[in-house]
PDB file of N, CA, C and O in Angstrom:
ATOM      1  N   UNK A   1      97.993 123.157  63.228  1.00  0.00           N
ATOM      2  CA  UNK A   1      97.614 122.902  64.604  1.00  0.00           C
ATOM      3  C   UNK A   1      97.085 121.478  64.774  1.00  0.00           C
ATOM      4  O   UNK A   1      97.364 120.810  65.769  1.00  0.00           O
ATOM      5  N   UNK A   2      96.322 121.033  63.789  1.00  0.00           N
ATOM      6  CA  UNK A   2      95.766 119.688  63.856  1.00  0.00           C
ATOM      7  C   UNK A   2      96.876 118.639  63.816  1.00  0.00           C
ATOM      8  O   UNK A   2      96.808 117.628  64.515  1.00  0.00           O
ATOM      9  N   UNK A   3      97.909 118.887  62.984  1.00  0.00           N
ATOM     10  CA  UNK A   3      99.022 117.932  62.911  1.00  0.00           C
ATOM     11  C   UNK A   3      99.728 117.819  64.256  1.00  0.00           C
ATOM     12  O   UNK A   3     100.130 116.728  64.660  1.00  0.00           O
ATOM     13  N   UNK A   4      99.881 118.945  64.948  1.00  0.00           N
ATOM     14  CA  UNK A   4     100.527 118.933  66.260  1.00  0.00           C
ATOM     15  C   UNK A   4      99.720 118.097  67.250  1.00  0.00           C
ATOM     16  O   UNK A   4     100.288 117.320  68.018  1.00  0.00           O
ATOM     17  N   UNK A   5      98.413 118.255  67.232  1.00  0.00           N
ATOM     18  CA  UNK A   5      97.565 117.464  68.121  1.00  0.00           C
ATOM     19  C   UNK A   5      97.644 115.978  67.800  1.00  0.00           C
ATOM     20  O   UNK A   5      97.650 115.144  68.705  1.00  0.00           O
ATOM     21  N   UNK A   6      97.704 115.652  66.535  1.00  0.00           N
ATOM     22  CA  UNK A   6      97.809 114.247  66.134  1.00  0.00           C
ATOM     23  C   UNK A   6      99.135 113.660  66.602  1.00  0.00           C
ATOM     24  O   UNK A   6      99.180 112.532  67.093  1.00  0.00           O
ATOM     25  N   UNK A   7     100.205 114.421  66.450  1.00  0.00           N
ATOM     26  CA  UNK A   7     101.526 113.943  66.888  1.00  0.00           C
ATOM     27  C   UNK A   7     101.547 113.758  68.403  1.00  0.00           C
ATOM     28  O   UNK A   7     102.054 112.752  68.898  1.00  0.00           O
ATOM     29  N   UNK A   8     101.000 114.722  69.137  1.00  0.00           N
ATOM     30  CA  UNK A   8     100.961 114.600  70.597  1.00  0.00           C
ATOM     31  C   UNK A   8     100.113 113.408  71.032  1.00  0.00           C
ATOM     32  O   UNK A   8     100.485 112.685  71.956  1.00  0.00           O
ATOM     33  N   UNK A   9      98.980 113.202  70.373  1.00  0.00           N
ATOM     34  CA  UNK A   9      98.121 112.063  70.685  1.00  0.00           C
ATOM     35  C   UNK A   9      98.864 110.748  70.426  1.00  0.00           C
ATOM     36  O   UNK A   9      98.828 109.839  71.255  1.00  0.00           O
ATOM     37  N   UNK A  10      99.538 110.652  69.270  1.00  0.00           N
ATOM     38  CA  UNK A  10     100.299 109.448  68.939  1.00  0.00           C
ATOM     39  C   UNK A  10     101.389 109.202  69.979  1.00  0.00           C
ATOM     40  O   UNK A  10     101.597 108.066  70.405  1.00  0.00           O
ATOM     41  N   UNK A  11     102.078 110.254  70.385  1.00  0.00           N
ATOM     42  CA  UNK A  11     103.149 110.135  71.374  1.00  0.00           C
ATOM     43  C   UNK A  11     102.594 109.596  72.702  1.00  0.00           C
ATOM     44  O   UNK A  11     103.177 108.683  73.287  1.00  0.00           O
ATOM     45  N   UNK A  12     101.484 110.150  73.177  1.00  0.00           N
ATOM     46  CA  UNK A  12     100.911 109.710  74.445  1.00  0.00           C
ATOM     47  C   UNK A  12     100.409 108.267  74.368  1.00  0.00           C
ATOM     48  O   UNK A  12     100.616 107.488  75.299  1.00  0.00           O
ATOM     49  N   UNK A  13      99.758 107.911  73.277  1.00  0.00           N
ATOM     50  CA  UNK A  13      99.279 106.532  73.106  1.00  0.00           C
ATOM     51  C   UNK A  13     100.452 105.570  73.052  1.00  0.00           C
ATOM     52  O   UNK A  13     100.411 104.506  73.669  1.00  0.00           O
ATOM     53  N   UNK A  14     101.494 105.930  72.324  1.00  0.00           N
ATOM     54  CA  UNK A  14     102.677 105.085  72.219  1.00  0.00           C
ATOM     55  C   UNK A  14     103.337 104.902  73.581  1.00  0.00           C
ATOM     56  O   UNK A  14     103.775 103.804  73.924  1.00  0.00           O
ATOM     57  N   UNK A  15     103.405 105.982  74.350  1.00  0.00           N
ATOM     58  CA  UNK A  15     104.000 105.905  75.679  1.00  0.00           C
ATOM     59  C   UNK A  15     103.190 104.976  76.579  1.00  0.00           C
ATOM     60  O   UNK A  15     103.766 104.179  77.319  1.00  0.00           O
ATOM     61  N   UNK A  16     101.866 105.069  76.525  1.00  0.00           N
ATOM     62  CA  UNK A  16     101.015 104.190  77.329  1.00  0.00           C
ATOM     63  C   UNK A  16     101.159 102.727  76.911  1.00  0.00           C
ATOM     64  O   UNK A  16     101.204 101.839  77.763  1.00  0.00           O
ATOM     65  N   UNK A  17     101.230 102.475  75.613  1.00  0.00           N
ATOM     66  CA  UNK A  17     101.384 101.096  75.145  1.00  0.00           C
ATOM     67  C   UNK A  17     102.708 100.500  75.595  1.00  0.00           C
ATOM     68  O   UNK A  17     102.760  99.342  76.011  1.00  0.00           O
ATOM     69  N   UNK A  18     103.786 101.287  75.515  1.00  0.00           N
ATOM     70  CA  UNK A  18     105.085 100.770  75.966  1.00  0.00           C
ATOM     71  C   UNK A  18     105.045 100.472  77.457  1.00  0.00           C
ATOM     72  O   UNK A  18     105.567  99.451  77.905  1.00  0.00           O
ATOM     73  N   UNK A  19     104.423 101.364  78.228  1.00  0.00           N
ATOM     74  CA  UNK A  19     104.332 101.132  79.664  1.00  0.00           C
ATOM     75  C   UNK A  19     103.508  99.883  79.957  1.00  0.00           C
ATOM     76  O   UNK A  19     103.859  99.113  80.851  1.00  0.00           O
ATOM     77  N   UNK A  20     102.428  99.670  79.227  1.00  0.00           N
ATOM     78  CA  UNK A  20     101.586  98.491  79.413  1.00  0.00           C
ATOM     79  C   UNK A  20     102.358  97.227  79.067  1.00  0.00           C
ATOM     80  O   UNK A  20     102.252  96.225  79.774  1.00  0.00           O
ATOM     81  N   UNK A  21     103.133  97.263  77.987  1.00  0.00           N
ATOM     82  CA  UNK A  21     103.924  96.092  77.599  1.00  0.00           C
ATOM     83  C   UNK A  21     104.960  95.768  78.666  1.00  0.00           C
ATOM     84  O   UNK A  21     105.152  94.598  78.998  1.00  0.00           O
ATOM     85  N   UNK A  22     105.637  96.791  79.215  1.00  0.00           N
ATOM     86  CA  UNK A  22     106.616  96.535  80.264  1.00  0.00           C
ATOM     87  C   UNK A  22     105.951  95.948  81.497  1.00  0.00           C
ATOM     88  O   UNK A  22     106.489  95.031  82.118  1.00  0.00           O
ATOM     89  N   UNK A  23     104.783  96.471  81.853  1.00  0.00           N
ATOM     90  CA  UNK A  23     104.125  95.969  83.056  1.00  0.00           C
ATOM     91  C   UNK A  23     103.667  94.527  82.859  1.00  0.00           C
ATOM     92  O   UNK A  23     103.662  93.752  83.815  1.00  0.00           O
ATOM     93  N   UNK A  24     103.282  94.151  81.640  1.00  0.00           N
ATOM     94  CA  UNK A  24     102.894  92.771  81.380  1.00  0.00           C
ATOM     95  C   UNK A  24     104.082  91.828  81.515  1.00  0.00           C
ATOM     96  O   UNK A  24     103.942  90.706  82.001  1.00  0.00           O
ATOM     97  N   UNK A  25     105.231  92.282  81.089  1.00  0.00           N
ATOM     98  CA  UNK A  25     106.425  91.442  81.170  1.00  0.00           C
ATOM     99  C   UNK A  25     107.098  91.515  82.528  1.00  0.00           C
ATOM    100  O   UNK A  25     108.004  90.732  82.816  1.00  0.00           O
ATOM    101  N   UNK A  26     106.662  92.453  83.371  1.00  0.00           N
ATOM    102  CA  UNK A  26     107.260  92.594  84.690  1.00  0.00           C
ATOM    103  C   UNK A  26     108.636  93.232  84.644  1.00  0.00           C
ATOM    104  O   UNK A  26     109.449  93.014  85.542  1.00  0.00           O
ATOM    105  N   UNK A  27     108.909  94.017  83.610  1.00  0.00           N
ATOM    106  CA  UNK A  27     110.232  94.596  83.439  1.00  0.00           C
ATOM    107  C   UNK A  27     110.401  95.878  84.249  1.00  0.00           C
ATOM    108  O   UNK A  27     111.521  96.225  84.625  1.00  0.00           O
ATOM    109  N   UNK A  28     109.313  96.580  84.521  1.00  0.00           N
ATOM    110  CA  UNK A  28     109.432  97.841  85.238  1.00  0.00           C
ATOM    111  C   UNK A  28     109.926  97.605  86.657  1.00  0.00           C
ATOM    112  O   UNK A  28     109.412  96.750  87.378  1.00  0.00           O
ATOM    113  N   UNK A  29     110.907  98.362  87.033  1.00  0.00           N
ATOM    114  CA  UNK A  29     111.486  98.274  88.366  1.00  0.00           C
ATOM    115  C   UNK A  29     111.161  99.557  89.113  1.00  0.00           C
ATOM    116  O   UNK A  29     110.431 100.407  88.604  1.00  0.00           O
ATOM    117  N   UNK A  30     111.693  99.697  90.305  1.00  0.00           N
ATOM    118  CA  UNK A  30     111.407 100.862  91.118  1.00  0.00           C
ATOM    119  C   UNK A  30     112.631 101.765  91.172  1.00  0.00           C
ATOM    120  O   UNK A  30     113.743 101.321  91.456  1.00  0.00           O
ATOM    121  N   UNK A  31     112.402 103.028  90.894  1.00  0.00           N
ATOM    122  CA  UNK A  31     113.438 104.035  91.054  1.00  0.00           C
ATOM    123  C   UNK A  31     113.102 104.898  92.251  1.00  0.00           C
ATOM    124  O   UNK A  31     111.946 104.971  92.667  1.00  0.00           O
ATOM    125  N   UNK A  32     114.107 105.551  92.804  1.00  0.00           N
ATOM    126  CA  UNK A  32     113.919 106.383  93.983  1.00  0.00           C
ATOM    127  C   UNK A  32     114.606 107.726  93.770  1.00  0.00           C
ATOM    128  O   UNK A  32     115.724 107.787  93.258  1.00  0.00           O
ATOM    129  N   UNK A  33     113.929 108.800  94.164  1.00  0.00           N
ATOM    130  CA  UNK A  33     114.539 110.131  94.168  1.00  0.00           C
ATOM    131  C   UNK A  33     114.878 110.442  95.615  1.00  0.00           C
ATOM    132  O   UNK A  33     114.010 110.425  96.488  1.00  0.00           O
ATOM    133  N   UNK A  34     116.163 110.730  95.861  1.00  0.00           N
ATOM    134  CA  UNK A  34     116.680 110.935  97.206  1.00  0.00           C
ATOM    135  C   UNK A  34     117.213 112.364  97.323  1.00  0.00           C
ATOM    136  O   UNK A  34     117.813 112.883  96.382  1.00  0.00           O
ATOM    137  N   UNK A  35     116.991 113.001  98.483  1.00  0.00           N
ATOM    138  CA  UNK A  35     117.518 114.339  98.717  1.00  0.00           C
ATOM    139  C   UNK A  35     119.031 114.246  98.888  1.00  0.00           C
ATOM    140  O   UNK A  35     119.525 113.433  99.670  1.00  0.00           O
ATOM    141  N   UNK A  36     119.759 115.079  98.156  1.00  0.00           N
ATOM    142  CA  UNK A  36     121.224 115.023  98.219  1.00  0.00           C
ATOM    143  C   UNK A  36     121.771 115.674  99.480  1.00  0.00           C
ATOM    144  O   UNK A  36     122.955 115.520  99.779  1.00  0.00           O
ATOM    145  N   UNK A  37     120.941 116.397 100.228  1.00  0.00           N
ATOM    146  CA  UNK A  37     121.401 117.046 101.447  1.00  0.00           C
ATOM    147  C   UNK A  37     121.106 116.209 102.681  1.00  0.00           C
ATOM    148  O   UNK A  37     122.002 115.936 103.480  1.00  0.00           O
ATOM    149  N   UNK A  38     119.841 115.797 102.837  1.00  0.00           N
ATOM    150  CA  UNK A  38     119.453 115.073 104.056  1.00  0.00           C
ATOM    151  C   UNK A  38     119.281 113.567 103.834  1.00  0.00           C
ATOM    152  O   UNK A  38     118.979 112.839 104.780  1.00  0.00           O
ATOM    153  N   UNK A  39     119.467 113.091 102.602  1.00  0.00           N
ATOM    154  CA  UNK A  39     119.330 111.669 102.240  1.00  0.00           C
ATOM    155  C   UNK A  39     117.937 111.114 102.491  1.00  0.00           C
ATOM    156  O   UNK A  39     117.772 109.900 102.615  1.00  0.00           O
ATOM    157  N   UNK A  40     116.942 111.969 102.566  1.00  0.00           N
ATOM    158  CA  UNK A  40     115.561 111.524 102.724  1.00  0.00           C
ATOM    159  C   UNK A  40     114.978 111.106 101.383  1.00  0.00           C
ATOM    160  O   UNK A  40     115.373 111.630 100.341  1.00  0.00           O
ATOM    161  N   UNK A  41     114.044 110.169 101.404  1.00  0.00           N
ATOM    162  CA  UNK A  41     113.375 109.733 100.183  1.00  0.00           C
ATOM    163  C   UNK A  41     112.332 110.767  99.794  1.00  0.00           C
ATOM    164  O   UNK A  41     111.456 111.102 100.592  1.00  0.00           O
ATOM    165  N   UNK A  42     112.423 111.273  98.570  1.00  0.00           N
ATOM    166  CA  UNK A  42     111.470 112.265  98.087  1.00  0.00           C
ATOM    167  C   UNK A  42     110.305 111.577  97.405  1.00  0.00           C
ATOM    168  O   UNK A  42     109.147 111.894  97.677  1.00  0.00           O
ATOM    169  N   UNK A  43     110.606 110.629  96.515  1.00  0.00           N
ATOM    170  CA  UNK A  43     109.542 109.979  95.750  1.00  0.00           C
ATOM    171  C   UNK A  43     110.059 108.682  95.136  1.00  0.00           C
ATOM    172  O   UNK A  43     111.261 108.513  94.930  1.00  0.00           O
ATOM    173  N   UNK A  44     109.127 107.767  94.846  1.00  0.00           N
ATOM    174  CA  UNK A  44     109.427 106.545  94.105  1.00  0.00           C
ATOM    175  C   UNK A  44     108.784 106.655  92.730  1.00  0.00           C
ATOM    176  O   UNK A  44     107.752 107.307  92.572  1.00  0.00           O
ATOM    177  N   UNK A  45     109.397 106.014  91.732  1.00  0.00           N
ATOM    178  CA  UNK A  45     108.852 106.037  90.380  1.00  0.00           C
ATOM    179  C   UNK A  45     109.188 104.733  89.684  1.00  0.00           C
ATOM    180  O   UNK A  45     110.102 104.012  90.085  1.00  0.00           O
ATOM    181  N   UNK A  46     108.427 104.440  88.624  1.00  0.00           N
ATOM    182  CA  UNK A  46     108.689 103.231  87.850  1.00  0.00           C
ATOM    183  C   UNK A  46     109.734 103.541  86.789  1.00  0.00           C
ATOM    184  O   UNK A  46     109.703 104.601  86.163  1.00  0.00           O
ATOM    185  N   UNK A  47     110.649 102.616  86.594  1.00  0.00           N
ATOM    186  CA  UNK A  47     111.722 102.782  85.628  1.00  0.00           C
ATOM    187  C   UNK A  47     112.045 101.419  85.046  1.00  0.00           C
ATOM    188  O   UNK A  47     111.573 100.397  85.544  1.00  0.00           O
ATOM    189  N   UNK A  48     112.845 101.403  83.995  1.00  0.00           N
ATOM    190  CA  UNK A  48     113.232 100.135  83.377  1.00  0.00           C
ATOM    191  C   UNK A  48     114.258  99.388  84.203  1.00  0.00           C
ATOM    192  O   UNK A  48     114.469  98.193  83.995  1.00  0.00           O
ATOM    193  N   UNK A  49     114.894 100.069  85.130  1.00  0.00           N
ATOM    194  CA  UNK A  49     115.884  99.430  85.991  1.00  0.00           C
ATOM    195  C   UNK A  49     115.832 100.105  87.357  1.00  0.00           C
ATOM    196  O   UNK A  49     115.268 101.190  87.500  1.00  0.00           O
ATOM    197  N   UNK A  50     116.412  99.468  88.344  1.00  0.00           N
ATOM    198  CA  UNK A  50     116.483 100.066  89.667  1.00  0.00           C
ATOM    199  C   UNK A  50     117.483 101.211  89.594  1.00  0.00           C
ATOM    200  O   UNK A  50     118.624 101.025  89.172  1.00  0.00           O
ATOM    201  N   UNK A  51     117.040 102.409  90.013  1.00  0.00           N
ATOM    202  CA  UNK A  51     117.925 103.559  89.917  1.00  0.00           C
ATOM    203  C   UNK A  51     117.679 104.509  91.074  1.00  0.00           C
ATOM    204  O   UNK A  51     116.617 104.497  91.697  1.00  0.00           O
ATOM    205  N   UNK A  52     118.680 105.333  91.350  1.00  0.00           N
ATOM    206  CA  UNK A  52     118.586 106.361  92.373  1.00  0.00           C
ATOM    207  C   UNK A  52     118.952 107.681  91.724  1.00  0.00           C
ATOM    208  O   UNK A  52     120.018 107.818  91.124  1.00  0.00           O
ATOM    209  N   UNK A  53     118.052 108.655  91.849  1.00  0.00           N
ATOM    210  CA  UNK A  53     118.308 110.003  91.365  1.00  0.00           C
ATOM    211  C   UNK A  53     118.408 110.926  92.568  1.00  0.00           C
ATOM    212  O   UNK A  53     117.752 110.696  93.584  1.00  0.00           O
ATOM    213  N   UNK A  54     119.221 111.963  92.462  1.00  0.00           N
ATOM    214  CA  UNK A  54     119.403 112.883  93.568  1.00  0.00           C
ATOM    215  C   UNK A  54     118.863 114.255  93.216  1.00  0.00           C
ATOM    216  O   UNK A  54     119.044 114.740  92.099  1.00  0.00           O
ATOM    217  N   UNK A  55     118.191 114.884  94.189  1.00  0.00           N
ATOM    218  CA  UNK A  55     117.626 116.220  94.034  1.00  0.00           C
ATOM    219  C   UNK A  55     117.585 116.861  95.417  1.00  0.00           C
ATOM    220  O   UNK A  55     118.090 116.286  96.382  1.00  0.00           O
ATOM    221  N   UNK A  56     116.992 118.040  95.520  1.00  0.00           N
ATOM    222  CA  UNK A  56     116.787 118.682  96.815  1.00  0.00           C
ATOM    223  C   UNK A  56     115.318 118.569  97.192  1.00  0.00           C
ATOM    224  O   UNK A  56     114.442 118.848  96.373  1.00  0.00           O
ATOM    225  N   UNK A  57     115.041 118.159  98.433  1.00  0.00           N
ATOM    226  CA  UNK A  57     113.663 118.121  98.893  1.00  0.00           C
ATOM    227  C   UNK A  57     113.193 119.550  99.169  1.00  0.00           C
ATOM    228  O   UNK A  57     114.003 120.475  99.224  1.00  0.00           O
ATOM    229  N   UNK A  58     111.893 119.722  99.341  1.00  0.00           N
ATOM    230  CA  UNK A  58     111.341 121.059  99.567  1.00  0.00           C
ATOM    231  C   UNK A  58     111.926 121.717 100.807  1.00  0.00           C
ATOM    232  O   UNK A  58     112.194 122.919 100.805  1.00  0.00           O
ATOM    233  N   UNK A  59     112.125 120.946 101.860  1.00  0.00           N
ATOM    234  CA  UNK A  59     112.661 121.505 103.107  1.00  0.00           C
ATOM    235  C   UNK A  59     114.088 122.015 102.916  1.00  0.00           C
ATOM    236  O   UNK A  59     114.403 123.138 103.310  1.00  0.00           O
ATOM    237  N   UNK A  60     114.943 121.206 102.322  1.00  0.00           N
ATOM    238  CA  UNK A  60     116.344 121.603 102.117  1.00  0.00           C
ATOM    239  C   UNK A  60     116.459 122.716 101.083  1.00  0.00           C
ATOM    240  O   UNK A  60     117.327 123.582 101.194  1.00  0.00           O
ATOM    241  N   UNK A  61     115.591 122.698 100.082  1.00  0.00           N
ATOM    242  CA  UNK A  61     115.614 123.728  99.049  1.00  0.00           C
ATOM    243  C   UNK A  61     115.233 125.084  99.634  1.00  0.00           C
ATOM    244  O   UNK A  61     115.875 126.090  99.334  1.00  0.00           O
ATOM    245  N   UNK A  62     114.192 125.116 100.466  1.00  0.00           N
ATOM    246  CA  UNK A  62     113.788 126.391 101.064  1.00  0.00           C
ATOM    247  C   UNK A  62     114.831 126.881 102.060  1.00  0.00           C
ATOM    248  O   UNK A  62     115.057 128.085 102.182  1.00  0.00           O
ATOM    249  N   UNK A  63     115.472 125.950 102.777  1.00  0.00           N
ATOM    250  CA  UNK A  63     116.533 126.339 103.716  1.00  0.00           C
ATOM    251  C   UNK A  63     117.720 126.923 102.959  1.00  0.00           C
ATOM    252  O   UNK A  63     118.334 127.888 103.416  1.00  0.00           O
ATOM    253  N   UNK A  64     118.051 126.337 101.790  1.00  0.00           N
ATOM    254  CA  UNK A  64     119.145 126.842 100.963  1.00  0.00           C
ATOM    255  C   UNK A  64     118.841 128.249 100.484  1.00  0.00           C
ATOM    256  O   UNK A  64     119.721 129.110 100.496  1.00  0.00           O
ATOM    257  N   UNK A  65     117.593 128.498 100.059  1.00  0.00           N
ATOM    258  CA  UNK A  65     117.199 129.833  99.595  1.00  0.00           C
ATOM    259  C   UNK A  65     117.286 130.840 100.742  1.00  0.00           C
ATOM    260  O   UNK A  65     117.713 131.975 100.531  1.00  0.00           O
ATOM    261  N   UNK A  66     116.887 130.440 101.951  1.00  0.00           N
ATOM    262  CA  UNK A  66     116.978 131.334 103.113  1.00  0.00           C
ATOM    263  C   UNK A  66     118.431 131.667 103.407  1.00  0.00           C
ATOM    264  O   UNK A  66     118.754 132.819 103.698  1.00  0.00           O
ATOM    265  N   UNK A  67     119.319 130.665 103.335  1.00  0.00           N
ATOM    266  CA  UNK A  67     120.745 130.894 103.571  1.00  0.00           C
ATOM    267  C   UNK A  67     121.333 131.845 102.533  1.00  0.00           C
ATOM    268  O   UNK A  67     122.169 132.686 102.866  1.00  0.00           O
ATOM    269  N   UNK A  68     120.906 131.717 101.290  1.00  0.00           N
ATOM    270  CA  UNK A  68     121.416 132.605 100.243  1.00  0.00           C
ATOM    271  C   UNK A  68     120.955 134.039 100.484  1.00  0.00           C
ATOM    272  O   UNK A  68     121.716 134.975 100.242  1.00  0.00           O
ATOM    273  N   UNK A  69     119.718 134.229 100.956  1.00  0.00           N
ATOM    274  CA  UNK A  69     119.212 135.568 101.251  1.00  0.00           C
ATOM    275  C   UNK A  69     119.962 136.206 102.402  1.00  0.00           C
ATOM    276  O   UNK A  69     120.215 137.410 102.388  1.00  0.00           O
ATOM    277  N   UNK A  70     120.325 135.405 103.406  1.00  0.00           N
ATOM    278  CA  UNK A  70     121.063 135.914 104.558  1.00  0.00           C
ATOM    279  C   UNK A  70     122.450 136.388 104.138  1.00  0.00           C
ATOM    280  O   UNK A  70     122.945 137.396 104.643  1.00  0.00           O
ATOM    281  N   UNK A  71     123.079 135.659 103.212  1.00  0.00           N
ATOM    282  CA  UNK A  71     124.415 136.012 102.736  1.00  0.00           C
ATOM    283  C   UNK A  71     124.427 137.344 101.996  1.00  0.00           C
ATOM    284  O   UNK A  71     125.433 138.053 102.012  1.00  0.00           O
ATOM    285  N   UNK A  72     123.316 137.691 101.347  1.00  0.00           N
ATOM    286  CA  UNK A  72     123.250 138.946 100.610  1.00  0.00           C
ATOM    287  C   UNK A  72     123.151 140.079 101.578  1.00  0.00           C
ATOM    288  O   UNK A  72     123.084 141.238 101.168  1.00  0.00           O
TER     289      UNK A  72
END
């Protein structure tokens, strides 16, 4: 159990150091998560390059679930 905690601690520290190094060099860019149904912006995040990811927003996801229930 102790080894697992040490590995997790090392992983988190390493991740923070890499993020700090990127921010010092100004390499981190902005990524955007966009709803694939309504094209609304869901969230922005830091990434190594400018990127767009697609997902369903809460509104479209709940509407999809309602439509599926109606079909049944």
